[in-house]
C-alpha positions in Angstrom: 0.0 0.0 0.0 1.2 3.5 -0.9 0.1 6.7 0.7 -1.4 8.9 -2.0 -3.4 11.6 -0.2 -4.9 13.2 2.9 -8.6 13.5 3.2 -11.2 14.5 5.9 -14.2 12.3 6.4 -17.5 14.0 5.8 -20.1 11.7 7.1 -21.1 9.7 10.2 -19.5 9.6 13.7 -16.1 10.1 12.2 -17.0 13.3 10.2 -14.0 15.9 10.4 -11.5 13.1 11.1 -8.3 13.3 8.9 -7.3 10.1 7.1 -4.5 8.9 5.0 -5.6 7.3 1.7 -3.5 4.5 0.4 -3.7 2.7 -3.0 -2.6 -0.9 -3.5 0.4 -1.2 -5.8 -0.9 -4.5 -7.2 -4.5 -4.1 -7.6 -5.2 -0.3 -7.3 -7.6 -0.7 -4.3 -8.1 2.4 -2.2 -8.2 2.4 1.6 -8.2 5.0 4.2 -6.6 4.9 7.7 -7.0 7.3 10.6 -4.1 9.5 11.2 -2.3 8.3 14.4 -0.8 10.4 17.1 2.7 8.9 16.3 2.6 9.5 12.5 5.2 11.9 11.3 3.8 15.4 11.1 6.4 16.3 8.4 5.4 13.3 6.3 1.7 14.1 6.6 2.2 17.7 5.7 4.3 16.7 2.6 1.5 14.3 1.5 -1.2 17.1 2.0 0.9 19.6 0.0 1.7 17.1 -2.9 -1.1 18.5 -5.2 0.1 22.0 -4.7 3.8 21.0 -5.3 3.1 18.8 -8.3 -0.3 19.9 -9.8 -2.0 17.6 -12.3 -2.4 20.5 -14.8 -0.3 23.4 -15.7 -1.1 26.3 -13.1 0.3 28.9 -15.7 -2.7 28.2 -17.8 -5.1 29.4 -15.1 -3.7 33.1 -15.4 -5.8 35.6 -17.0 -4.5 37.1 -20.1 
């Protein structure tokens, strides 16, 4: 399993809880796990900022003019 994203649960008793989303390298299945107190804050922050550091599309194309 490879961590690919950070998400916030939006429903049920766990609403508002932050989770790490993992993808299986073999089958591509997605699973989410709660963030634990002993998880590396630096690693979690890097994972959360990944979309800003490496956007899926060119940000320069969003500029006006």
